[in-house]
N, C-alpha and C positions, 0 to 999 in steps of 0.2 A: 559233449559227453566224453569224448576221447581225452580231452584235457583233464577232466575230473578224474577219470580212471587212472591216468598216468600219475596224477597228484597223489591219489590214495595209495598207489603202489609204492610211493616213496615213504609212506608212513607205515603201511601194513604189508608185510611180505606174503601173508596168507591170501592167495588168490580167491579162495572160497569166501573169505570174510569180505574182501573188496567187492566181490560180486553181490553179496547180500546187502552191503551198504548202498551200492548203486541201485539195487532193486527196490529197497524199502524207503529210500530217502527222496526228498524233493530238492531240486537244485534251482536256485534263483539268483538273479542279480538285483541287489537292493540299493536304492539311491542313498546318498549321504543324508544323515539326519533322520533315519527311519528307526522307529522303536521295534526291536526284534525280540526283546524279553520284557514282559510287563511285571511291575512290582505288584504284590498282593493278588496275583492270579496264578492258577495252576499251570505248570509247564507242560506243554503238549509235545513240543519238539525241541531237540537239543541242536544248537548250531555248531557246525564245523566250518571254519573260515578257509576258503580256497584262495581268495585274494582279497585285499582290502584290510579293514581293521574295525573292530567293535570295541566300544568304550563301555565298561561296566561301572555303574554308579550305585551308591547306597544312600538314600535319604535317612538322616538321623535326627531331624527335628522338623518343625512345621515348614520352615523355609531354608533349611540347610541340607547339604548333601556333600558327599565326598567321592572322588574317583577311586575305585579299588584296583583296577587293572585294565589292561588291554587284552583283547583276544586277537592274536596275530595269525597269519596264514599257517595252517597245520595244527591250530589249537582249537579247543572247545572251552566251554564254561563249566568249571567244576561245580560251581554253586547251582547252576541250572540242572546239571546232571543229578546232583544230590536231591534237589527238590523234586525233580521229575520222578526219579526211581522210588522215592519214599512217599510220594503223593502229597507233598507239602506245597504251600503257596510260596512263590518266589519272594525273597527279601530284598532283591536287587532289581534294577531295570538296566537295559542295555540298548545303546543306540549305535548305528553305523556311523563312523567318523568320516568316511568317504564311500564312494561306490564300492560295494562289497559283494563278492560272490560267495554264497553260502550253501552248504549241504545241510539240510535240516532232517535229522533222524528222529522219527517218532519215539517217545520215551517208552512206549509199550514194547518196542523191539529190543530195548537195552538189556533187560534181565536175561533173555535167552542168549544174546550175543556175548554177554559177560560170562555166562555159564559155559558156553561151548568154545569160546575162543580166548585163550590166554593173552593174545596180543591186544584184545579189546580191554581186558582187565588191566594190563600193564599201561595201556594208553590212559585210562581213567586215573589210575593210581599216580602216574607221573604228573598228571595235571593237578591233582590234589596236593601233591608235594610242592609243585611249583607255586601254587597259590599261597601255601603256607609260607614259602620263602618270600613271596611278594609282600605278605602281611608283615613278616619280621622286618623286611627292608623299610616298609612304610612306618612302622613303629620307631625304628632307629632314626628315620629322617625327622619325625616329629620331636623326638627326645633330644637329638644331638645336633640337628641342623637348624640354622636360622631360616626364616621365611624367604629371604632373598635368595639363598642358596637353593632352597627347595623349588622356588619359582624358576630359576635358571635351569636346573636339572630337568624340571618338568617340560620346559620349552624344548630342550634338546631331545628329550624322549619323544615328544609329539612330532618332531621333524625327522625322525629316523626312518619313517615309512610314509609316503615314498621319499626317496633320497633327495631332499631339496632344503633350501635355507629360508623359505618363506612359509609362514603359518597364517592361515586365515581363521581368526577367532576374535572374540570380544573379551574385554576385561571381566565381564560378568561370568562368562563361560569358564575362564581360568580360575576365578574365585570359587565357583562351584566345585570345580575339580580338585582344588586344594583345600576346600573346607574353610575358607576365610572370607573376609569382606571385600567387595569390589574396590572400595577406597584404598585398601591395603595393597591390592594388586596394582592399581593405577599408580600409586606412589612408588612402588618398587620397580615397576616397568620404566618409569621416568628416570629413576636412579640408574638402572641398567643402561638406558640410552645415554645418559650423561657420562657414564663410565666407558662408553664406546663398545659395549657388548652387543647391543641390538639397535635397530632403527625402527621407529614406530610410524605407522601410517594408520588411517582409519580402518579398523577391523582387520589390520594386517601387521604382522611383526616379522622383520627380517633379521636373521642372525648374521653376525659378521663371519666371514669365511674362515678365520683362524681359530674359531671356537670349537 
C-alpha cells in the first residue's frame, strides 16, 4: 500500500485526494493476458496503471480489430472514463499485456472527485488530450506510412516497456493490433529479418541492438 501511496503522490500533490483514491479504490495485481475492460458492457471501475501495461483494442468488423493505444504506468483510459461517467457501454476492450498492478476506481466516485478536486479534472482532461493526439498519430501513420514502417515502429513501441529487445507474440496478434491480415505481417516480418532488423523465432521476435 505504501508503494501505491508514493506512486499517487507523484501524480497528485493534493494529499486529501490521494487519501480518497486509496480509500475508495481496489488495488490488484493482474496476470498478463487478462481482460480488464469488456466491450459492450457498462464500465463499473476505471483502471489506473501502477506498473505494467494495458492494451486497448477496438473491434470494427466481425473478425477485425485495431489497437488504439497503450495505458502505461500513471495513466488511465479516457474512453472507459467517458463511458463510465455517462453511463454508456464500452466501445473498446482492454487486456493486460504483462503482469500489471492496477488501482481500480469505481466510476460512481468520479463525479464527486471531479467536482471537488481540480487535479482530478486536469488529470482526466490531459488523458483526453493525449488520446486525441494518439488518434491523430494513428491516422497519420495509416495515410503516410507503408505497412512495413508501421510494423517496425509498432514492434519498437511494444518493446519500450519493459526495456528489452525480445518480444513474445504471434503474427496473428500483431496483425490484430495493426488491423491487417496475418499473411501480410508474416511476409513483412520475413523481409525485416532478411534486412537484418530483427531475428525471428517461434512466437518470439528479437530486435537488433542498433535499432
